[in-house]
C-alpha positions as CSV (number, residue, x, y, z in Angstrom):
1,M,51.4,-106.2,24.4
2,S,47.7,-105.4,24.9
3,L,45.9,-107.0,27.8
4,P,42.2,-108.0,27.6
5,T,39.3,-105.6,28.1
6,D,37.1,-106.9,30.9
7,L,33.6,-106.0,31.9
8,K,34.0,-104.4,35.3
9,D,30.3,-103.6,36.0
10,F,27.0,-103.0,34.3
11,A,23.7,-101.5,34.9
12,L,20.3,-102.2,33.4
13,F,17.6,-99.5,32.9
14,A,14.0,-100.3,31.9
15,D,12.1,-97.3,30.5
16,G,14.6,-95.1,32.2
17,R,14.4,-96.7,35.6
18,F,17.4,-98.3,37.1
19,V,16.9,-102.1,37.5
20,G,19.4,-102.6,40.3
21,E,18.8,-106.3,40.9
22,A,20.0,-107.4,37.4
23,T,22.7,-110.0,37.8
24,M,23.6,-110.9,34.2
25,S,22.5,-110.4,30.6
26,R,23.0,-111.9,27.2
27,A,23.4,-109.1,24.7
28,P,21.5,-109.1,21.4
29,K,22.9,-111.7,19.0
30,L,23.1,-110.6,15.3
31,S,22.9,-113.2,12.6
32,R,22.1,-113.3,9.0
33,K,19.9,-115.6,7.0
34,M,22.2,-117.0,4.3
35,E,21.2,-118.9,1.2
36,E,23.6,-121.3,-0.4
37,W,24.1,-120.7,-4.2
38,I,26.3,-122.2,-6.9
39,A,26.4,-121.4,-10.5
40,G,28.0,-123.1,-13.5
41,G,31.8,-122.9,-13.5
42,M,32.0,-122.2,-9.7
43,A,34.3,-124.5,-7.7
44,A,32.1,-124.5,-4.7
45,P,28.9,-122.9,-3.4
46,I,28.9,-119.5,-1.7
47,E,26.5,-118.1,0.8
48,V,24.4,-115.1,-0.2
49,N,23.0,-112.7,2.4
50,Q,19.2,-112.6,2.4
51,H,18.3,-110.6,5.6
52,L,18.9,-110.3,9.3
53,E,17.5,-113.1,11.5
54,K,15.3,-112.1,14.5
55,I,17.1,-110.3,17.3
56,D,16.5,-111.1,21.0
57,C,18.2,-110.8,24.3
58,E,18.0,-112.1,27.8
59,Y,18.6,-110.9,31.3
60,E,18.3,-112.2,34.8
61,T,17.4,-110.5,38.1
62,R,18.0,-111.5,41.6
63,G,14.8,-112.5,43.4
64,F,11.3,-112.0,42.1
65,S,11.2,-109.1,39.7
66,I,7.8,-107.4,40.1
67,A,8.8,-104.8,37.5
68,S,9.4,-107.4,34.8
69,F,6.0,-108.9,35.3
70,E,4.4,-105.5,35.2
71,Q,6.2,-104.8,31.9
72,F,4.9,-108.0,30.4
73,G,1.7,-106.2,29.8
74,I,3.5,-103.8,27.5
75,T,2.5,-105.4,24.2
76,G,2.9,-102.7,21.5
77,L,5.8,-103.3,19.1
78,G,8.8,-101.5,20.6
79,D,6.9,-100.0,23.5
80,L,9.3,-101.4,26.1
81,G,12.7,-99.7,26.3
82,L,15.7,-101.4,27.8
83,R,19.3,-100.1,28.1
84,F,22.2,-102.2,29.2
85,V,25.3,-100.2,30.0
86,G,28.6,-101.8,30.6
87,A,32.0,-100.4,31.8
88,Y,34.8,-102.3,30.1
89,Q,38.3,-101.7,31.4
90,Q,41.5,-102.2,29.4
91,G,43.9,-104.4,31.4
92,N,47.2,-102.6,30.5
93,D,46.3,-98.9,30.9
94,G,43.1,-98.9,32.9
95,A,41.1,-97.0,30.2
96,V,37.4,-97.5,30.6
97,T,35.0,-97.9,27.6
98,Q,31.3,-97.5,27.9
99,V,29.3,-100.0,25.9
100,E,25.5,-99.6,25.6
101,H,22.9,-101.9,24.1
102,V,19.7,-99.9,23.7
103,I,16.7,-101.9,22.6
104,R,13.0,-101.4,22.1
105,G,10.7,-104.4,22.0
106,N,8.7,-106.6,24.2
107,H,9.2,-109.2,27.0
108,K,8.8,-112.5,25.2
109,E,9.2,-114.9,28.2
110,L,9.3,-114.6,32.0
111,E,10.5,-117.4,34.2
112,A,10.3,-116.9,38.0
113,G,12.0,-120.2,38.6
114,E,12.1,-122.0,41.9
115,H,11.2,-120.4,45.2
116,K,12.7,-121.8,48.3
117,R,12.6,-120.5,51.8
118,G,15.9,-118.7,52.7
119,E,17.0,-118.4,49.1
120,N,16.8,-115.4,46.8
121,G,15.9,-117.1,43.5
122,S,15.8,-115.2,40.2
123,T,13.6,-114.0,37.4
124,K,14.8,-114.8,33.9
125,V,13.5,-112.5,31.1
126,S,13.8,-112.9,27.3
127,C,13.0,-110.0,25.0
128,A,11.9,-109.8,21.4
129,I,13.7,-106.8,19.8
130,T,12.2,-104.4,17.3
131,V,14.9,-101.7,17.4
132,Y,18.5,-102.3,18.5
133,T,21.3,-99.7,18.9
134,L,24.9,-100.5,19.9
135,L,26.8,-97.4,21.2
136,V,30.5,-97.4,22.2
137,D,31.5,-94.3,24.1
138,D,28.4,-92.6,22.7
139,R,29.4,-93.4,19.1
140,E,26.7,-95.4,17.2
141,V,28.2,-98.6,15.9
142,I,25.0,-100.4,14.9
143,H,21.4,-99.3,14.5
144,V,18.7,-101.7,13.3
145,D,15.1,-100.6,13.1
146,K,13.2,-103.6,11.7
147,L,9.9,-101.9,11.1
148,A,11.5,-98.9,9.3
149,G,13.9,-101.2,7.3
150,I,17.0,-99.5,8.6
151,E,20.3,-101.3,9.0
152,R,23.1,-98.9,9.8
153,Y,26.7,-99.9,10.6
154,N,29.3,-97.2,11.5
155,G,27.1,-94.6,9.9
156,T,26.3,-96.4,6.7
157,D,22.7,-97.5,6.1
158,V,23.1,-100.6,3.9
159,R,19.4,-100.7,3.3
160,A,19.0,-97.1,2.1
161,P,19.2,-98.1,-1.6
162,I,16.5,-100.7,-1.1
163,R,14.1,-98.3,0.6
164,A,14.8,-95.8,-2.1
165,A,14.0,-98.3,-4.8
166,L,10.7,-99.1,-3.0
167,G,9.8,-95.4,-2.7
168,L,10.0,-95.5,1.1
């Protein structure tokens, strides 16, 4: 029997600097724009893949995050680099797997929340993502570069034929 793999700890880096006060994060969500289609003779409609939906993520820091507000001024597409690194431990044998979400993009929204005397508060940050890479034990599982039209899964670029047809 295999026991669950649990997140034991994580770290957040912004442009290579450790962001020690990060308390939680929501990893990038991948979803596709699907179009319903039915042709003559079909028993029911199917959904046809059109493209990826926008990709974003969120994280929260303890207290007022000055660094996040400083980074809000980074406005070039993909100029801000974030790296979320998690250590996931297997319950039955203790093996640890490193999972990294590496993104380039911009801060989309900052929320400093309530400030009360004697309380730490938090800063919530949401990010618009231009480039997203998922690495598991340094193996690239997913790489999406929206501007370059790259969509690579386990080493296979599913958009390579489309770029070739367009002469890109």
